[in-house]
C-alpha positions as CSV (number, residue, x, y, z in Angstrom):
1,M,30.1,19.4,-31.7
2,T,30.9,17.8,-35.0
3,N,32.2,19.9,-38.0
4,R,30.8,18.2,-41.1
5,F,32.1,20.9,-43.4
6,N,35.6,21.3,-42.4
7,K,36.7,19.6,-45.7
8,L,35.4,22.4,-47.5
9,D,38.2,24.7,-46.1
10,G,40.6,26.4,-48.5
11,M,39.9,28.8,-51.6
12,H,39.2,25.9,-54.2
13,P,37.3,22.9,-52.4
14,V,36.2,21.6,-55.7
15,Q,36.2,17.8,-55.8
16,N,36.4,17.8,-52.1
17,T,33.7,15.4,-50.4
18,V,31.8,15.9,-47.3
19,A,29.3,14.0,-45.4
20,G,25.8,15.2,-44.7
21,E,22.2,15.0,-45.8
22,C,21.2,15.5,-49.3
23,P,18.6,18.3,-49.6
24,L,17.0,16.3,-52.7
25,C,16.9,12.6,-51.8
26,L,17.2,13.1,-48.0
27,R,19.6,10.4,-47.6
28,H,22.5,10.6,-45.2
29,T,25.5,10.2,-47.7
30,T,28.5,12.0,-49.1
31,L,28.2,15.1,-51.3
32,T,31.0,16.3,-53.7
33,C,31.7,20.0,-54.4
34,T,31.3,20.6,-58.1
35,T,31.5,24.3,-58.6
36,H,32.7,27.1,-56.4
37,T,32.6,30.9,-57.1
38,M,33.6,33.8,-54.9
39,L,30.9,36.5,-54.6
40,E,32.8,39.0,-52.5
41,R,35.3,39.4,-50.0
42,S,35.8,42.2,-47.3
43,D,39.0,44.4,-47.2
44,P,41.6,42.6,-45.1
45,A,43.4,45.9,-44.6
46,A,40.5,47.1,-42.6
47,H,40.7,44.2,-40.1
48,D,44.3,43.6,-39.5
49,G,44.7,41.3,-42.4
50,V,41.6,39.1,-41.7
51,S,38.6,39.1,-43.8
52,V,35.4,37.4,-44.7
53,A,34.6,36.0,-48.1
54,R,31.3,34.7,-49.4
55,F,31.1,31.9,-52.1
56,V,28.2,30.2,-53.9
57,M,29.0,26.6,-54.4
58,T,27.1,23.4,-55.7
59,L,27.3,19.9,-54.1
60,R,26.5,16.9,-55.9
61,C,24.9,13.9,-54.0
62,D,26.9,10.8,-54.4
63,W,23.7,8.7,-53.9
64,C,21.2,10.4,-56.3
65,S,23.6,12.3,-58.5
66,K,21.5,15.6,-58.2
67,E,23.1,18.8,-57.2
68,S,22.1,21.6,-54.6
69,A,23.3,25.0,-54.2
70,F,25.0,26.6,-50.9
71,L,26.2,29.8,-49.8
72,R,29.6,29.3,-48.0
73,L,31.1,31.9,-45.5
74,A,34.7,31.7,-45.0
75,R,37.2,33.5,-42.7
76,T,40.4,34.5,-44.8
77,E,43.8,35.4,-43.4
78,T,47.2,35.7,-45.0
79,K,50.0,34.0,-43.3
80,L,53.7,33.5,-43.9
81,I,54.3,29.8,-44.8
82,Q,58.0,28.9,-45.5
83,G,58.6,32.6,-45.9
84,S,55.9,33.1,-48.7
85,P,52.4,34.8,-47.9
86,K,49.5,32.4,-48.4
87,A,45.8,32.9,-48.0
88,I,44.2,30.6,-45.6
89,Y,40.4,30.1,-45.9
90,K,38.5,28.5,-43.0
91,T,34.8,27.7,-43.5
92,L,32.7,29.4,-40.9
93,D,29.1,28.4,-42.1
94,V,27.4,26.7,-45.0
95,E,23.7,27.6,-45.9
96,Q,21.4,25.9,-48.2
97,I,20.1,28.1,-50.9
98,W,18.5,25.6,-53.4
99,P,16.3,23.8,-53.0
100,S,14.4,25.9,-50.5
101,K,14.9,24.3,-47.0
102,T,11.6,22.6,-45.8
103,P,11.3,22.0,-41.9
104,R,12.3,18.8,-40.7
105,E,10.0,16.2,-39.4
106,L,10.4,13.2,-37.0
107,A,9.2,9.8,-37.8
108,R,5.4,9.0,-37.2
109,E,6.4,6.4,-34.6
110,A,7.7,9.2,-32.2
111,P,4.9,10.3,-29.6
112,E,2.8,13.2,-31.0
113,T,3.9,15.8,-28.4
114,V,7.5,15.2,-29.4
115,R,6.8,15.6,-33.0
116,E,5.0,18.8,-32.5
117,V,7.6,20.5,-30.4
118,F,10.3,19.2,-32.8
119,A,8.4,20.5,-35.7
120,E,8.1,24.1,-34.2
121,A,12.0,23.9,-33.6
122,A,12.4,22.9,-37.1
123,L,10.3,25.8,-38.5
124,A,12.4,28.2,-36.5
125,E,15.6,26.4,-38.0
126,A,14.3,26.7,-41.5
127,A,13.5,30.3,-41.0
128,G,17.0,31.1,-39.8
129,A,16.1,31.7,-36.2
130,L,18.7,29.5,-34.8
131,R,18.5,30.6,-31.1
132,L,14.8,29.7,-31.2
133,A,15.6,26.4,-32.9
134,G,18.1,25.6,-30.2
135,I,15.8,26.3,-27.5
136,G,13.1,24.2,-29.3
137,Y,15.4,21.2,-29.8
138,R,16.1,21.2,-26.1
139,A,12.4,21.3,-25.4
140,T,12.2,18.2,-27.7
141,V,14.6,16.3,-25.7
142,E,12.8,17.3,-22.5
143,Q,9.6,15.9,-24.0
144,I,11.4,12.7,-24.9
145,V,12.9,12.1,-21.4
146,K,9.4,12.9,-19.9
147,E,7.7,10.3,-22.2
148,R,10.3,7.5,-21.4
149,G,9.6,8.2,-17.6
150,A,13.1,9.2,-16.6
151,G,13.4,10.5,-13.1
152,G,15.4,13.3,-11.6
153,K,14.9,16.9,-10.4
154,N,16.2,18.6,-13.5
155,L,16.9,17.8,-17.2
156,Y,20.5,16.9,-16.7
157,E,19.5,14.2,-14.1
158,R,16.6,13.0,-16.4
159,I,18.8,12.7,-19.4
160,T,21.4,10.9,-17.4
161,G,18.7,8.6,-16.0
162,L,17.8,7.3,-19.6
163,K,20.8,4.9,-19.1
164,D,19.0,3.2,-16.4
165,L,16.0,2.7,-18.8
166,G,18.0,1.0,-21.5
167,A,19.1,4.0,-23.6
168,S,22.9,4.0,-25.0
169,Q,25.5,6.4,-23.9
170,E,25.4,7.8,-27.4
171,I,21.8,8.9,-27.0
172,V,22.5,10.3,-23.5
173,D,25.4,12.2,-24.9
174,A,23.4,13.5,-27.8
175,F,20.6,14.7,-25.5
176,H,23.2,16.6,-23.3
177,E,24.4,18.3,-26.4
178,A,21.1,19.5,-27.2
179,R,20.6,20.6,-23.6
180,F,23.9,22.5,-23.6
181,V,22.9,24.4,-26.9
182,G,19.3,25.3,-25.6
183,N,20.7,26.5,-22.4
184,D,23.3,28.6,-24.1
185,A,20.6,30.2,-26.3
186,A,18.0,30.9,-23.6
187,H,20.4,32.0,-20.8
188,D,23.3,33.6,-22.7
189,A,21.7,34.5,-26.0
190,L,24.6,32.5,-27.7
191,A,24.2,32.0,-31.4
192,Y,25.3,28.7,-32.9
193,S,25.9,28.3,-36.6
194,A,23.3,26.9,-38.7
195,E,25.5,23.7,-39.2
196,E,25.7,23.2,-35.4
197,I,21.8,23.6,-35.1
198,A,21.4,21.0,-37.9
199,D,23.9,18.7,-36.1
200,I,21.7,18.8,-32.9
201,A,18.6,18.1,-34.9
202,E,20.1,15.1,-36.7
203,L,21.3,13.8,-33.3
204,I,17.7,13.9,-32.1
205,N,16.4,12.3,-35.3
206,E,18.9,9.5,-34.9
207,A,17.8,8.9,-31.3
208,V,14.2,8.8,-32.2
209,L,15.1,6.2,-34.8
210,V,16.7,4.0,-32.0
211,L,14.1,4.7,-29.3
212,Y,10.9,4.6,-31.3
213,V,11.3,3.6,-35.0
214,Q,13.3,0.4,-34.8
215,P,11.2,-0.9,-31.9
216,A,8.0,-0.3,-33.7
217,Q,9.5,-2.1,-36.7
218,R,10.6,-5.1,-34.7
219,A,7.1,-5.3,-33.1
220,K,5.4,-5.2,-36.5
221,M,7.6,-8.1,-37.9
222,A,7.0,-10.1,-34.6
223,A,3.4,-9.7,-35.2
224,Q,3.6,-10.7,-38.8
225,R,5.5,-13.8,-37.8
226,A,3.0,-14.8,-35.1
227,A,0.2,-14.4,-37.6
228,R,2.0,-16.6,-40.1
229,R,2.6,-19.2,-37.4
230,T,-1.0,-19.1,-36.3
231,A,-2.3,-19.4,-39.9
232,A,0.1,-22.4,-40.5
233,K,-1.5,-24.2,-37.5
234,Q,-5.1,-23.8,-38.7
235,P,-6.6,-27.0,-40.2
236,Q,-6.8,-27.1,-43.8
237,P,-10.2,-27.5,-45.4
């Protein structure tokens, strides 16, 4: 699982840049921390020197230059470094607070059933029901492998079988990640962070781009070229 926000570690990550999707222009780009303010911090004396701090911060999109607001949750611990105590801040989660989160959608080129299941998972993610979102994104993958005609007696075998149908190893690995997360949520009630669930959703979205959107675009362009050739061969009046 990737950690797209590890560059926001530390107490003052202003001017640090992270990769992600801008909530305003929806592009996958880089965002720069412009403001960062502590809201509260639990008493470290009550937890063996470890506490949790909450911050509000703004990230500016390096593509559209607009700013969005996030709530950052960080684990804090004081350690001796070269004989001197130093506070260490490790980011646990980053939650979008403005603009309001809207549910994700898959491209229209994806099959309708796949889009419907993904939309239900996205609604759960936007509402903060992350276990349900994990289960829903796993179900999305199950619909995709079913639609692609992959064989096997279980989801593991069907995902792995996508390689025989032309899918890349990257797509197979991404779908196995979604399967792991959904299984953990369904069978062990394991709660992944909002960032980790978002990563799964983005992996599925990228796979849909390769499996459905790009082939549809290529087919459309091929049809346009064929029509142009046919028109060029027609006798001129």
